[in-house]
N, C-alpha and C positions, 0 to 999 in steps of 0.2 A: 177697421181703421180708428174709429174714435174712441174705443176701447184700449187700443194698443197705446195712444198718446197718455190717455188718463193713468194706462198702469205704468208708462215710463215715470210721469211725473211723481206718482206716491213711490216710485222706488228712489227718488234721488234721495241724496243724503240732505239733511237739514244743514244750511251753513250756521255757525252760531256767528253772530257779531261782535266782532272784538272792539274793545274802546278803549283807547291808550287813558293812562293817567293823568295825562296834560288835560285831554278833552272831558276826562270825568271831572277834574277839577273845575273847569270852568263852567261844565253843567251845573254843578253841584251849586257854584257860585252864583251863577245866574238865578238858580232855584231858591237860595238863600235870600237873595237880594230882593226875588219877587214878594217872599213870605213876608219879609221884614217891610216892605212898602204896604202889603195889604194888611199887616198888624196893625201898624200905624195908622193907616185910615180906616180900619175898622173901630180900633180905641177911640180916634178922634170923633167920630161918628158917634159912636156910643155914648162916649162923654156927652158929647151934643144932647143927644136926647135924654140923658139923665139928668142932665142940669137944667136942661128947658121945661121937661115935663114935671120935674120936682117945683120948680117955681111956679108952674102952671097948678098943680095941686095945691100949693100952699094959697093962691090966690083965688081959686075959684069959690064962688059963693054958694054953688049948689052940688049936692052929693053925687050926680051921674057924671059930672065933668071932673070933679074932684077924683073920684074913684078911677074913672078912667085914665085920668093923667097921672095918677098914682101908680096904678098897673103897669101902664107903658114906662115910666120913669124905672120901675122894678125890671121891666125888660131890658132897658139900658144897661143895667148893673149885670143882668144875667148874659148878655153879650158880651160886656168887658172880661166878665168871669169865664166865659167859654174861650174866648181869645187868649186870655192868660193861661188856662189850663192847656188849651191845646200848644201852644208855647212851650210850655213845661212838660209835655209829654215829648221829651227828647231822646234822643239815641245815648248811648253810652258816650262819657267823656271820651274814653280813649279811641272812640270812631269818628267823632266829630272833627278832628284835626287833620285826618288824612284823606287820602283821595281814593275813598273806599268805596267799592260797589255797594256792601253792605249799607252804609252809611247813606248814600244816595238814594236806595232803595227803601229805607226807612223813613226818609226825609219824605220821600214821594207818598209811602204809605199814608204816614201821617197827615198829609194833605189831602188825601184821597178822601178818607175817614172824616176829615172835618166837613167835607164838602157832602159828604152823604150819608146816611144812617140815622141814627137816633138822634145823634147832635145836630144835625141839620135841621131835621123835622121837628125838634124841639124847639129851636130857636124860629122857626117860622110859626108854629102855632103858638108860641108865648107871645108874639107881637099882636094879633089879631084882636082877642077879646079888650085888651083895654083900650086901645086906640081907636076902635069901632063904638064903644061906648062912649068915649070921649066926643067923638064927632054927631054922635046921635044926642048925648046931651046938649051939645051947642045948637043943633037942630031944634029941640024941644025948647029949650031956654031962650033962644035968641031966633025966631021964625023967619027975620027978616033975613038971617045969613044960611037959614036951612038949606038953599039951593047951593051955594059954595060948598058946605060942608058935604053935603050930599056928593059933590062931584070929587071932592079930597077922597072921602071914602071910598068911591068906586074906583077912583086912581090907583090908590093904596091895596084894593083888592085884585086888581088887574097886575099890578106889580108883583105880586105873590106868586103866579104861575110863571112868570117872567125869571123871578129868583129861582125858582125850583128848575126850570129848563139850563140856566146860566150855571147852576151850582152841580147840576147832574153832569152837565157835558165838561166843566172842569175836573170831575172827578174821573170822569172818563178818559178825559186826556191824560190825568195822571196815572190811571190803570196801563194806558198803553205804553207810558212811558216804562211802567215797572215792567210789562211783557217786553218790552225792548231788550231789557237787560238782564231779563230772567233766562 
């Protein structure tokens, strides 16, 4: 009996999900809006890191904090470059103005790739060394504040795995949307 049900289920034709041009346009517009908001937020946060840590690198009297702040500022610039580069990795212009499944799929793929793979891992790996050196430099040079900077460093270390989970989850959601329209 169980095998009969399984065989019947396997023999059924797969139904293709049809999406209307209007629904496709709405989904594409929603995706582009979310991407734009994420881009602006990312650029603002990265610019804040770049400016703040450049300022700190110029003000710190000792080398560990100066180097750590400088490396962190460079990472802010790297984040900006990654965001802009991802934005420039666009689909052909003739597709971008249409309610095209190909355009929507390419946008989803672009976002999926941004949240996984070497680009994501390079952003994560680039951040830790400079920032942790900066915190360590503070702890060494100002022992009274060592406890506070230790907590900040631990918090940042904990946020790394959280960022991994959130980005991979986002990439998985984009992949599910790609699979739905494929």
